[in-house]
C-alpha positions in Angstrom: -24.5 -9.8 -40.7 -22.0 -12.6 -40.7 -21.0 -14.8 -38.1 -17.9 -15.5 -37.1 -16.4 -17.1 -34.2 -14.1 -15.0 -31.9 -10.7 -17.1 -30.8 -10.7 -17.4 -26.9 -7.7 -16.0 -25.4 -6.1 -17.4 -22.4 -6.7 -14.2 -19.8 -2.8 -15.7 -17.8 -2.0 -13.9 -21.3 -2.5 -10.5 -19.2 0.2 -11.8 -16.8 3.3 -11.6 -18.9 2.6 -8.9 -22.0 5.5 -8.6 -24.2 7.3 -12.2 -23.6 8.4 -13.9 -26.7 6.7 -17.5 -26.6 9.4 -19.4 -26.8 10.3 -18.2 -23.9 7.2 -18.0 -21.8 6.7 -19.5 -18.2 5.0 -22.8 -18.3 1.8 -21.5 -17.4 1.4 -19.6 -20.7 2.5 -22.4 -23.2 -1.2 -21.1 -24.8 -0.5 -17.6 -24.5 -0.9 -16.0 -27.8 2.5 -14.8 -29.9 3.4 -11.5 -29.0 3.9 -11.0 -33.1 0.2 -11.2 -33.4 0.1 -8.1 -31.2 2.0 -5.9 -33.6 4.8 -6.2 -30.8 8.6 -7.0 -32.1 10.3 -10.2 -30.8 13.4 -10.5 -28.6 16.2 -11.7 -31.0 17.8 -13.2 -27.9 16.5 -15.6 -25.4 14.8 -14.2 -21.9 17.8 -15.4 -18.8 16.4 -16.1 -15.5 18.1 -14.4 -12.7 18.3 -16.4 -9.7 17.3 -14.8 -6.0 21.2 -15.0 -5.0 22.7 -13.0 -7.9 19.8 -10.5 -7.1 20.9 -10.3 -4.0 24.4 -10.8 -3.3 25.8 -11.0 -7.2 28.9 -9.7 -8.5 26.3 -7.3 -10.4 25.1 -5.9 -7.5 21.7 -5.9 -9.3 19.7 -4.1 -6.6 22.3 -2.2 -5.8 20.6 -1.3 -2.2 18.8 -3.0 0.2 15.1 -1.4 0.3 12.5 -0.8 3.0 8.9 -0.8 2.6 6.4 1.0 5.0 2.9 -0.6 5.1 -0.1 -0.3 7.4 -3.9 -0.1 6.7 -4.8 3.3 5.7 -5.0 6.0 8.6 -2.9 3.8 10.7 0.7 6.5 10.8 2.5 5.4 7.8 2.7 8.8 7.2 4.2 10.0 10.6 6.7 6.9 10.0 8.0 8.0 6.6 8.7 11.2 8.2 10.8 9.8 10.9 12.7 8.2 8.9 13.1 10.4 5.9 14.6 12.7 8.8 17.6 10.3 8.8 20.9 11.1 6.9 21.1 7.6 5.0 17.2 7.1 4.3 14.6 8.8 1.6 11.3 7.8 0.9 9.6 9.7 -1.8 5.8 9.9 -2.3 3.4 6.6 -2.8 4.3 5.1 -5.8 1.3 3.0 -6.3 2.4 1.6 -9.9 4.7 -1.2 -8.4 1.8 -3.9 -8.1 0.8 -3.6 -11.8 4.0 -3.8 -13.2 4.6 -7.0 -10.6 1.4 -8.9 -12.4 2.8 -7.8 -15.6 6.1 -9.5 -15.7 7.5 -12.2 -13.6 10.6 -11.7 -11.2 14.1 -12.8 -12.1 13.8 -12.6 -15.8 16.0 -10.4 -17.9 13.8 -7.9 -20.1 13.9 -7.0 -23.6 14.8 -3.5 -24.6 11.0 -3.3 -26.0 10.0 -4.7 -22.3 12.2 -1.9 -20.7 10.2 0.6 -23.2 7.2 -0.8 -21.8 8.0 -0.6 -18.0 9.5 2.8 -18.8 6.0 4.3 -20.1 3.7 2.2 -17.9 5.7 4.6 -14.7 5.9 7.7 -16.5 2.1 7.1 -17.6 1.0 6.0 -13.9 -1.0 9.7 -12.1 1.1 8.7 -9.2 4.4 9.9 -10.8 3.3 13.6 -11.1 3.9 13.3 -7.7 7.9 12.7 -8.1 10.3 15.0 -8.8 11.8 13.2 -11.8 11.0 13.8 -15.4 9.8 11.5 -17.9 12.9 11.8 -19.9 15.3 11.4 -17.2 13.8 8.1 -16.3 13.7 7.0 -19.9 17.4 7.7 -20.2 18.1 5.9 -16.9 16.0 2.9 -17.5 17.6 2.2 -21.0 21.0 2.4 -20.0 20.8 -0.5 -17.6 22.6 -3.9 -18.6 20.6 -7.4 -18.6 17.9 -5.3 -16.8 14.8 -7.2 -14.8 12.2 -5.6 -12.9 13.6 -5.1 -9.8 16.1 -3.3 -11.4 14.0 -0.9 -13.0 12.1 -0.1 -10.2 15.2 0.0 -8.2 16.9 2.9 -10.7 13.9 5.0 -10.9 13.8 5.3 -7.0 17.5 6.0 -6.9 16.9 8.3 -9.7 14.0 9.9 -7.2 16.1 10.4 -4.3 19.4 11.6 -6.0 19.5 15.0 -5.4 19.4 14.1 -1.2 22.4 12.6 -1.5 21.3 9.5 0.9 22.1 5.8 -0.1 18.9 3.7 0.6 15.8 4.0 -0.9 12.3 3.4 1.1 8.7 3.3 0.0 5.6 4.3 1.9 2.2 3.1 -0.3 -0.2 1.5 2.7 -2.2 -0.5 -0.4 0.9 -2.6 -0.4 0.0 -4.4 3.0 -1.6 -6.9 1.1 0.7 -7.7 -1.2 4.2 -8.1 1.0 4.8 -11.8 -0.2 4.7 -10.3 -3.9 7.0 -7.6 -3.0 9.4 -10.2 -1.2 9.8 -12.2 -4.5 11.0 -9.3 -6.2 13.3 -7.5 -3.5 14.0 -10.6 -2.0 16.9 -8.4 0.9 14.4 -6.0 1.5 12.6 -5.2 4.9 9.1 -4.8 5.4 7.7 -2.2 8.6 4.0 -3.1 9.5 2.8 -0.2 11.6 -0.8 -1.3 13.2 -3.2 1.0 14.5 -6.1 0.0 16.9 -8.8 -0.4 14.5 -11.6 1.3 16.1 -9.3 4.7 15.8 -8.9 3.7 12.0 -12.5 3.3 11.7 -13.6 6.3 13.9 -11.2 8.2 11.3 -12.7 6.4 8.0 -16.2 7.0 9.1 -15.5 10.9 9.0 -14.3 10.5 5.4 -17.0 7.2 4.0 -13.7 5.7 3.0 -13.9 2.0 2.1 -17.5 1.5 3.3 -20.6 3.5 4.5 -20.7 1.2 8.0 -19.1 -0.1 10.8 -18.9 -4.0 9.6 -17.5 -2.8 6.3 -14.6 -0.9 8.1 -14.2 -3.7 10.7 -13.9 -6.1 7.9 -11.4 -3.7 5.8 -9.1 -3.4 8.9 -9.5 -7.4 9.6 -8.1 -8.4 6.0 -5.9 -5.9 5.6 -4.1 -6.3 9.2 -4.2 -10.2 8.6 -2.9 -10.3 5.5 0.2 -8.4 6.2 0.5 -10.7 9.2 0.5 -14.1 7.3 2.9 -12.7 4.7 5.7 -11.7 7.4 5.4 -15.0 8.9 6.2 -16.4 5.9 8.4 -13.9 5.0 10.7 -14.1 9.0 11.8 -12.0 11.5 14.8 -10.8 9.6 12.6 -9.1 6.9 9.9 -8.3 8.7 8.7 -5.9 11.7 5.7 -5.1 13.2 5.2 -2.0 15.0 2.2 -0.4 17.2 0.8 3.2 16.3 0.3 3.5 19.9 3.6 2.9 20.9 5.4 5.5 18.3 3.1 7.9 19.7 3.5 7.0 23.6 7.1 5.7 23.8 8.9 7.1 20.4 12.3 6.9 21.6 12.0 3.3 22.4 10.1 2.8 19.3 12.3 4.4 16.7 15.3 2.7 18.0 13.6 -0.6 17.5 12.8 0.2 13.8 16.2 1.3 13.4 17.9 -1.6 14.8 15.7 -3.8 12.1 16.9 -1.6 9.3 20.4 -1.7 11.4 21.2 1.7 11.1 21.6 4.5 13.9 19.1 6.5 15.9 19.7 10.1 15.0 18.1 13.2 17.0 16.9 14.9 13.8 14.0 11.8 13.5 12.4 13.0 16.1 11.8 17.0 15.1 10.1 15.3 11.6 7.0 17.9 12.1 9.8 20.8 11.3 9.3 19.7 7.6 6.3 18.2 7.3 4.9 20.8 5.1 7.9 20.2 2.6 6.9 16.1 2.5 3.6 16.4 3.1 1.4 19.2 1.2 -1.7 18.6 3.1 -0.3 19.0 6.1 -0.5 22.8 5.5 -4.3 22.5 4.7 -6.5 24.2 7.7 -8.4 21.0 8.7 -6.3 18.5 6.6 -6.5 15.0 7.6 -2.6 15.7 8.1 -2.3 19.0 9.8 -1.2 17.3 12.6 2.0 16.3 11.5 3.2 19.8 11.8 3.4 19.3 15.8 4.9 16.3 17.6 2.6 13.5 18.3 0.3 13.9 21.3 -1.2 11.0 23.7 -4.9 12.6 23.0 -3.8 11.1 19.4 -4.3 7.6 20.2 -7.4 5.7 21.8 -9.7 8.6 20.2 -12.2 6.1 19.8 -12.7 5.8 23.7 -14.0 9.6 23.6 -15.6 10.1 19.8 -17.0 6.5 19.3 -20.6 5.3 20.2 -21.2 1.7 22.4 -22.7 0.5 19.2 -20.0 1.2 16.4 -17.6 -0.4 19.4 -19.7 -3.3 20.1 -20.3 -3.8 16.0 -16.4 -3.5 15.2 -15.4 -5.7 17.7 -17.7 -8.4 16.8 -16.1 -8.6 13.2 -12.7 -7.9 14.3 -12.3 -9.0 17.6 -10.7 -12.5 16.5 -7.7 -10.8 15.5 -7.5 -8.1 18.0 -7.1 -10.3 20.4 -4.4 -12.0 18.3 -2.6 -8.6 18.4 -2.8 -7.8 21.9 -5.7 -4.8 21.9 -8.1 -5.1 24.5 -11.6 -5.6 23.6 -14.4 -2.9 25.3 -17.1 -5.6 25.5 -16.5 -9.0 27.0 -18.8 -11.9 28.8 -21.8 -11.5 28.1 -21.7 -7.9 26.1 -19.6 -9.5 23.7 -22.8 -12.1 22.7 -24.8 -8.9 22.9 -22.6 -7.8 20.2 -22.7 -10.4 18.1 -26.7 -10.4 18.3 -26.7 -7.0 17.3 -24.3 -7.3 14.4 -26.4 -10.2 13.1 -29.7 -7.7 13.7 -27.7 -4.6 11.8 -27.1 -7.2 8.5 -29.7 -6.7 6.6 -29.4 -2.8 7.4 -25.8 -3.0 6.8 -26.7 -4.8 3.2 -29.4 -2.5 2.1 -26.5 0.3 2.7 -23.8 -1.3 0.8 -26.4 -2.0 -2.0 -27.5 1.9 -1.8 -23.4 2.7 -1.8 -23.0 0.9 -5.1 -25.8 2.1 -6.9 -24.7 5.8 -6.0 -20.8 4.9 -7.1 -22.2 3.6 -10.2 -23.4 6.5 -11.0 -22.0 9.4 -13.5 -20.1 12.0 -11.6 -22.4 14.7 -12.5 -25.3 13.0 -10.8 -23.0 12.2 -8.1 -22.3 15.8 -7.8 -26.1 17.0 -7.6 -26.8 14.5 -5.6 -24.4 15.6 -2.7 -25.5 19.1 -3.3 -29.2 17.6 -2.3 -29.7 18.4 1.8 -32.3 15.5 2.3 -29.5 13.2 0.6 -26.7 14.6 2.7 -28.4 14.4 5.6 -29.7 10.7 4.9 -25.8 9.9 4.2 -24.8 11.3 7.3 -27.4 9.4 9.5 -26.4 5.8 8.1 -22.4 6.9 8.7 -23.1 7.6 12.2 -24.9 4.1 13.1 
């Protein structure tokens, strides 16, 4: 076998594919030339577009002021999407999920070459979530190729505008909970965008996630997930500023819908319309899962009820509440959420968490081992009654 040293390649090259070597950002000066990859070079230099030109330039590169609904999973982003979708000026398609990979691959405010435009279009069409949109791949390809001096933001704007064109509405939004930890990046690409962060009591979030074993099998994993997600959005919101960031409470949306919806509409600079409070009438059209018996969106087919909030008080065990508050308690205090355990009981919660850590670590290791197995093995294990009972016992702790 011939020994041949392989050339090292800068990992930052992955962040800026298809950029000609003479137009790369300074941090990518060591990046391999695109001609080595068989990609056609753009004959013209790439031009930067300023924030002012993006926001208010005569070309109106982002033709509408978009908005993003974000939040931790199971925090009410779907019901808020349905409420705003009933407004005569707002349209929110299905979750996108393709923005983050694109924003990692291309810098903001750079005019893209034809090869890059084609690559962006292929990335959007090839994403699994694009199948939930009504736009066809041919329509999107034609639309993005017709743009003059496009940036990534204008390409994304064109994709959303095309998706909502049939509604006759003038302003698009995006509801993808996973963007909650990336508001700063979104603001960089969309400097005029508005961000609505909906926060639900973490104990209710954990209580629901436990039934689906999402984001971990243990209370500690779910508490860390809620704390990290909410904290990321809060930190970005302080940097973005109150003119572009609004935090609302899911509990307020359920218990005081008129007041909460008005505050959201004021933030978006739109009027309140009575149809917004009848979102449940066409929920099945926008959320297919709402028509499934026992589905996790089935309650969207009726108006919110007071029993939909603070369910942890009825359904969570004292141990799980104590474990959650020991991890997320500081974040809860910052958000004005009342703890169940205070004083001496709070210290007992910290002690219980310390004792639970070895058990939780073993469960995490077991979960990672299970998820590393081939799918056919996972399927056979799920059919084993003994293993199912073991998993059920772990998640109920």
